[in-house]
C-alpha positions as a Markdown table, in Angstrom:
| # | Residue | x | y | z |
|---|---|---|---|---|
| 1 | Met | 0.0 | 0.0 | 0.0 |
| 2 | Lys | 1.2 | 3.5 | -0.7 |
| 3 | Tyr | 2.3 | 5.6 | 2.2 |
| 4 | Ala | 3.7 | 9.0 | 3.0 |
| 5 | Leu | 6.7 | 9.1 | 5.4 |
| 6 | Val | 7.0 | 12.1 | 7.6 |
| 7 | Thr | 9.9 | 12.6 | 10.0 |
| 8 | Gly | 9.7 | 14.8 | 13.0 |
| 9 | Ala | 5.9 | 14.4 | 13.0 |
| 10 | Ser | 5.1 | 14.6 | 16.7 |
| 11 | Ser | 4.5 | 18.3 | 16.6 |
| 12 | Gly | 4.8 | 21.6 | 14.6 |
| 13 | Cys | 5.2 | 21.4 | 10.9 |
| 14 | Gly | 5.7 | 17.7 | 10.8 |
| 15 | Tyr | 2.4 | 17.0 | 12.4 |
| 16 | Glu | 0.7 | 19.4 | 10.0 |
| 17 | Tyr | 2.4 | 17.7 | 7.0 |
| 18 | Ala | 0.9 | 14.4 | 8.2 |
| 19 | Arg | -2.6 | 15.9 | 8.5 |
| 20 | Ile | -2.5 | 17.4 | 5.1 |
| 21 | Leu | -1.3 | 14.2 | 3.5 |
| 22 | Ala | -3.9 | 12.2 | 5.4 |
| 23 | Gln | -6.6 | 14.6 | 4.0 |
| 24 | Lys | -5.3 | 13.7 | 0.5 |
| 25 | Gly | -5.8 | 10.0 | 1.3 |
| 26 | Tyr | -2.3 | 8.9 | 2.0 |
| 27 | Asn | -1.6 | 6.2 | 4.6 |
| 28 | Leu | 1.0 | 7.5 | 7.0 |
| 29 | Leu | 4.3 | 6.4 | 8.5 |
| 30 | Ile | 5.1 | 9.0 | 11.0 |
| 31 | Val | 8.5 | 9.1 | 12.9 |
| 32 | Ser | 9.8 | 11.0 | 15.8 |
| 33 | Asn | 12.2 | 10.6 | 18.7 |
| 34 | Glu | 9.3 | 11.5 | 21.1 |
| 35 | Asp | 6.8 | 9.1 | 22.5 |
| 36 | Ala | 4.1 | 11.7 | 21.8 |
| 37 | Ile | 4.2 | 10.4 | 18.2 |
| 38 | His | 1.8 | 7.6 | 19.3 |
| 39 | Glu | -0.7 | 10.0 | 20.7 |
| 40 | Lys | -0.6 | 12.0 | 17.4 |
| 41 | Ala | -1.1 | 8.8 | 15.5 |
| 42 | Asp | -4.3 | 8.1 | 17.5 |
| 43 | Ile | -5.6 | 11.6 | 16.6 |
| 44 | Leu | -4.9 | 11.1 | 13.0 |
| 45 | Arg | -6.6 | 7.7 | 12.9 |
| 46 | Ala | -9.7 | 9.3 | 14.6 |
| 47 | Asp | -9.8 | 12.2 | 12.1 |
| 48 | Phe | -9.0 | 10.4 | 8.8 |
| 49 | Pro | -9.9 | 7.1 | 7.2 |
| 50 | Val | -6.3 | 6.1 | 6.6 |
| 51 | Lys | -3.8 | 3.7 | 8.1 |
| 52 | Val | -1.2 | 5.3 | 10.5 |
| 53 | Ile | 2.0 | 3.7 | 11.7 |
| 54 | Ser | 4.0 | 5.5 | 14.3 |
| 55 | Leu | 7.6 | 4.8 | 15.2 |
| 56 | Val | 9.9 | 6.2 | 17.8 |
| 57 | Arg | 13.3 | 6.5 | 16.2 |
| 58 | Asn | 16.5 | 8.5 | 16.7 |
| 59 | Leu | 17.2 | 9.9 | 13.3 |
| 60 | Gly | 20.3 | 11.6 | 14.5 |
| 61 | Val | 22.4 | 8.4 | 14.3 |
| 62 | Gln | 24.5 | 7.2 | 11.4 |
| 63 | Asp | 22.4 | 4.3 | 10.1 |
| 64 | Ala | 19.0 | 5.7 | 10.9 |
| 65 | Ala | 18.0 | 6.0 | 7.2 |
| 66 | Lys | 19.0 | 2.4 | 6.4 |
| 67 | Asp | 17.1 | 1.0 | 9.4 |
| 68 | Leu | 14.0 | 2.9 | 8.5 |
| 69 | His | 14.1 | 1.7 | 4.9 |
| 70 | Asn | 14.7 | -1.9 | 6.0 |
| 71 | Tyr | 11.6 | -1.6 | 8.3 |
| 72 | Cys | 9.5 | -0.5 | 5.3 |
| 73 | Thr | 10.9 | -3.3 | 3.1 |
| 74 | Asp | 10.2 | -5.9 | 5.7 |
| 75 | Asn | 6.7 | -4.7 | 6.2 |
| 76 | Asp | 5.8 | -4.1 | 2.5 |
| 77 | Ile | 5.3 | -0.4 | 3.0 |
| 78 | Glu | 5.6 | 1.5 | -0.3 |
| 79 | Ile | 6.7 | 5.1 | 0.3 |
| 80 | Glu | 5.4 | 7.5 | -2.4 |
| 81 | Val | 5.9 | 10.7 | -0.5 |
| 82 | Leu | 8.9 | 11.5 | 1.8 |
| 83 | Ile | 8.9 | 14.6 | 4.0 |
| 84 | Asn | 12.3 | 15.2 | 5.5 |
| 85 | Asn | 11.2 | 17.5 | 8.3 |
| 86 | Ala | 13.0 | 16.3 | 11.5 |
| 87 | Gly | 15.5 | 18.8 | 12.8 |
| 88 | Val | 16.9 | 20.8 | 15.7 |
| 89 | Tyr | 17.4 | 24.5 | 16.1 |
| 90 | His | 19.6 | 26.6 | 18.3 |
| 91 | Asp | 21.8 | 29.6 | 18.2 |
| 92 | Arg | 25.0 | 28.8 | 19.8 |
| 93 | Asp | 28.7 | 28.8 | 19.0 |
| 94 | Phe | 29.9 | 25.6 | 17.2 |
| 95 | Met | 33.0 | 25.3 | 19.5 |
| 96 | Asp | 30.8 | 25.6 | 22.6 |
| 97 | Asp | 28.6 | 22.6 | 21.6 |
| 98 | Ser | 29.4 | 19.1 | 22.6 |
| 99 | Glu | 30.8 | 16.6 | 20.2 |
| 100 | Ala | 27.6 | 14.6 | 20.6 |
| 101 | Phe | 25.4 | 17.5 | 19.6 |
| 102 | Asn | 27.5 | 18.5 | 16.6 |
| 103 | Met | 27.3 | 15.0 | 15.3 |
| 104 | Leu | 23.5 | 14.9 | 16.0 |
| 105 | Ile | 22.8 | 18.1 | 14.0 |
| 106 | Met | 25.0 | 17.0 | 11.1 |
| 107 | Asn | 23.4 | 13.6 | 11.0 |
| 108 | Leu | 19.9 | 14.9 | 11.4 |
| 109 | His | 20.1 | 17.7 | 8.8 |
| 110 | Met | 22.4 | 16.1 | 6.3 |
| 111 | Ile | 23.2 | 12.4 | 6.5 |
| 112 | Thr | 19.8 | 11.0 | 7.4 |
| 113 | Pro | 17.7 | 13.0 | 4.9 |
| 114 | Ala | 20.3 | 12.4 | 2.1 |
| 115 | Met | 20.3 | 8.7 | 2.7 |
| 116 | Leu | 16.5 | 8.5 | 3.1 |
| 117 | Ile | 16.4 | 10.0 | -0.4 |
| 118 | Tyr | 19.1 | 7.6 | -1.6 |
| 119 | Tyr | 17.1 | 4.5 | -0.4 |
| 120 | Phe | 13.5 | 5.5 | -1.0 |
| 121 | Gly | 14.4 | 7.6 | -4.1 |
| 122 | Gln | 15.7 | 4.5 | -5.8 |
| 123 | Asp | 12.4 | 2.7 | -5.1 |
| 124 | Met | 10.5 | 5.8 | -6.4 |
| 125 | Ala | 12.6 | 5.9 | -9.6 |
| 126 | Arg | 12.0 | 2.2 | -10.3 |
| 127 | Arg | 8.2 | 2.9 | -10.0 |
| 128 | Gly | 8.5 | 6.1 | -12.1 |
| 129 | Lys | 6.8 | 8.2 | -9.4 |
| 130 | Gly | 7.6 | 9.8 | -6.1 |
| 131 | Tyr | 7.7 | 13.0 | -4.2 |
| 132 | Val | 10.3 | 14.4 | -1.6 |
| 133 | Leu | 10.1 | 17.6 | 0.3 |
| 134 | Asn | 13.1 | 18.8 | 2.3 |
| 135 | Met | 12.7 | 21.3 | 5.1 |
| 136 | Cys | 15.5 | 23.7 | 4.5 |
| 137 | Ser | 15.8 | 27.3 | 6.0 |
| 138 | Val | 16.3 | 30.9 | 5.1 |
| 139 | Thr | 19.4 | 30.7 | 7.3 |
| 140 | Ala | 21.1 | 28.6 | 4.6 |
| 141 | Asp | 21.9 | 32.0 | 2.9 |
| 142 | Ile | 22.9 | 33.8 | 6.1 |
| 143 | Ala | 26.4 | 33.0 | 7.4 |
| 144 | Val | 26.4 | 34.6 | 10.9 |
| 145 | Gln | 27.8 | 33.7 | 14.3 |
| 146 | Arg | 25.9 | 31.3 | 16.5 |
| 147 | Leu | 24.1 | 29.8 | 13.5 |
| 148 | Gly | 27.1 | 28.2 | 11.9 |
| 149 | Ser | 26.1 | 24.6 | 12.4 |
| 150 | Tyr | 22.4 | 25.1 | 11.8 |
| 151 | Gly | 22.6 | 27.4 | 8.7 |
| 152 | Ser | 25.4 | 25.4 | 7.1 |
| 153 | Thr | 23.7 | 22.1 | 7.5 |
| 154 | Lys | 20.5 | 23.6 | 6.0 |
| 155 | Ala | 22.6 | 25.0 | 3.1 |
| 156 | Phe | 23.8 | 21.5 | 2.3 |
| 157 | Leu | 20.2 | 20.3 | 2.2 |
| 158 | Arg | 19.1 | 23.2 | 0.0 |
| 159 | Asn | 21.9 | 22.7 | -2.5 |
| 160 | Phe | 21.4 | 19.0 | -2.4 |
| 161 | Ser | 17.7 | 19.4 | -3.1 |
| 162 | Arg | 18.3 | 21.6 | -6.2 |
| 163 | Ser | 20.9 | 19.1 | -7.6 |
| 164 | Leu | 18.6 | 16.2 | -7.1 |
| 165 | Tyr | 15.6 | 17.9 | -8.6 |
| 166 | Val | 17.5 | 18.1 | -11.9 |
| 167 | Glu | 18.8 | 14.5 | -11.5 |
| 168 | Met | 15.5 | 12.9 | -10.6 |
| 169 | Lys | 12.7 | 14.8 | -12.4 |
| 170 | Asp | 13.0 | 12.8 | -15.6 |
| 171 | Lys | 12.7 | 9.7 | -13.6 |
| 172 | Gly | 9.3 | 10.8 | -12.3 |
| 173 | Val | 10.6 | 11.9 | -8.9 |
| 174 | Ile | 10.1 | 15.4 | -7.6 |
| 175 | Ile | 12.5 | 16.9 | -5.0 |
| 176 | Thr | 11.2 | 20.1 | -3.5 |
| 177 | Asp | 13.1 | 22.5 | -1.3 |
| 178 | Met | 10.9 | 24.2 | 1.3 |
| 179 | Thr | 12.7 | 27.3 | 2.6 |
| 180 | Pro | 10.9 | 28.8 | 5.6 |
| 181 | Gly | 11.6 | 31.8 | 7.7 |
| 182 | Ala | 10.3 | 31.9 | 11.3 |
| 183 | Ile | 7.4 | 29.5 | 12.1 |
| 184 | Asn | 5.1 | 29.8 | 15.1 |
| 185 | Thr | 6.1 | 26.5 | 16.7 |
| 186 | Gly | 8.0 | 27.5 | 19.8 |
| 187 | Leu | 11.1 | 26.1 | 18.3 |
| 188 | Tyr | 12.9 | 29.4 | 18.1 |
| 189 | Asn | 12.1 | 30.7 | 21.6 |
| 190 | Ile | 10.7 | 33.9 | 20.3 |
| 191 | Lys | 9.1 | 36.1 | 23.0 |
| 192 | Pro | 5.3 | 36.2 | 22.9 |
| 193 | Trp | 5.2 | 40.0 | 22.1 |
| 194 | Ala | 7.6 | 39.4 | 19.2 |
| 195 | Thr | 5.6 | 36.5 | 17.9 |
| 196 | Lys | 2.4 | 38.6 | 17.9 |
| 197 | Ile | 4.2 | 41.4 | 15.9 |
| 198 | Gly | 5.8 | 38.8 | 13.5 |
| 199 | Leu | 2.4 | 37.2 | 12.9 |
| 200 | Leu | 0.8 | 40.5 | 12.3 |
| 201 | Leu | 3.5 | 41.6 | 9.8 |
| 202 | Gly | 3.5 | 38.2 | 8.1 |
| 203 | Tyr | 7.1 | 37.4 | 8.9 |
| 204 | Ile | 6.2 | 34.6 | 11.2 |
| 205 | Val | 3.8 | 32.0 | 9.7 |
| 206 | Gln | 1.6 | 29.3 | 11.2 |
| 207 | Pro | 2.7 | 25.7 | 10.7 |
| 208 | Asn | -0.5 | 24.7 | 8.9 |
| 209 | Tyr | -0.1 | 27.5 | 6.3 |
| 210 | Leu | 3.6 | 26.6 | 5.7 |
| 211 | Ala | 2.9 | 22.8 | 5.4 |
| 212 | Arg | 0.0 | 23.4 | 3.0 |
| 213 | Arg | 2.2 | 25.6 | 0.8 |
| 214 | Gly | 4.9 | 23.0 | 0.8 |
| 215 | Val | 2.7 | 20.1 | -0.1 |
| 216 | Asn | 1.0 | 22.0 | -2.9 |
| 217 | Ala | 4.3 | 23.1 | -4.4 |
| 218 | Met | 5.6 | 19.5 | -4.2 |
| 219 | Phe | 2.7 | 18.0 | -6.0 |
| 220 | Arg | 2.9 | 20.7 | -8.6 |
| 221 | Gly | 6.4 | 19.6 | -9.3 |
| 222 | Arg | 8.2 | 22.8 | -8.1 |
| 223 | Ala | 11.9 | 22.7 | -7.2 |
| 224 | Lys | 11.6 | 25.4 | -4.5 |
| 225 | Val | 9.1 | 27.3 | -2.4 |
| 226 | Ser | 10.0 | 30.0 | 0.1 |
| 227 | Val | 7.6 | 31.1 | 2.9 |
| 228 | Pro | 7.1 | 33.9 | 3.6 |
| 229 | Phe | 8.6 | 34.8 | 0.2 |
| 230 | Val | 9.0 | 38.6 | 0.4 |
| 231 | Trp | 10.3 | 38.7 | 4.0 |
| 232 | Asn | 12.8 | 35.9 | 3.4 |
| 233 | Tyr | 14.4 | 37.6 | 0.4 |
| 234 | Leu | 14.4 | 40.9 | 2.1 |
| 235 | Leu | 16.2 | 39.4 | 5.1 |
| 236 | Ile | 18.8 | 37.7 | 2.8 |
| 237 | Trp | 19.3 | 40.9 | 0.8 |
| 238 | Leu | 19.9 | 43.0 | 3.9 |
| 239 | Val | 22.2 | 40.6 | 5.7 |
| 240 | Val | 24.3 | 39.5 | 2.7 |
| 241 | Leu | 24.7 | 43.0 | 1.2 |
| 242 | Phe | 24.8 | 45.3 | 4.2 |
| 243 | Val | 26.3 | 43.3 | 7.1 |
| 244 | Pro | 30.0 | 42.8 | 6.4 |
| 245 | Thr | 32.1 | 40.5 | 8.5 |
| 246 | Cys | 33.6 | 43.4 | 10.4 |
| 247 | Leu | 30.1 | 44.5 | 11.5 |
| 248 | Leu | 29.3 | 40.9 | 12.6 |
| 249 | Arg | 32.4 | 41.0 | 14.7 |
| 250 | Leu | 31.3 | 44.3 | 16.3 |
| 251 | Ile | 27.8 | 42.9 | 17.0 |
| 252 | Arg | 29.4 | 39.9 | 18.7 |
| 253 | Lys | 31.7 | 42.0 | 20.8 |
| 254 | Met | 28.8 | 44.1 | 21.9 |
| 255 | Gly | 26.9 | 41.0 | 22.9 |
| 256 | Leu | 23.9 | 41.9 | 20.6 |
| 257 | Phe | 24.0 | 38.4 | 19.0 |
């Protein structure tokens, strides 16, 4: 039976991706490192007439993608849609992080999604049909202090997505890069007053809105979708063009960021 696989689906955008795909009639394989994934599976089963399998898995380890693909092979689960959503966010110096965390973020944002595409993408190509959406980030274009590991790993995923779109489209497989700015999920520890202003101005978006935009773009065969489009490109333009390295150093010395 055809399934959609959504990683990081116990909350936020991942859960919204799962709901939208269930609305479209896809059976679901939802994965998270949190036990709450089973509760979300119960809700999805109650709301939609689809099969839902929930798994607790640590996708930040080296062989996570292979183990997940083996699980699907052993249980005759055919993945037609792959949403690489699982991730972690923080703004902290790379050198101050532990070795374990640095390995986690690199595995979670680069190795695991790349290898999930490698394994499931081959299956999709053999069938001549498949869809992959990678959750990248506007920070992929913004090289600033304290976002070195996060932004750089997302830059890998963004560039990887673009390359694979060209490589896989003629094989019937669509690879879409979703590039969001700030999302109202609590992930970024934005103060409540700042969140209200961001939502009012449209710079911060709700998870359901972002997920719907991403799924629609993926099924339309688009290579990239940026949400919110105007704010994202304005931020990139301002930081890249008007914030030289010397100013970043001054900002750091003053303790502003």
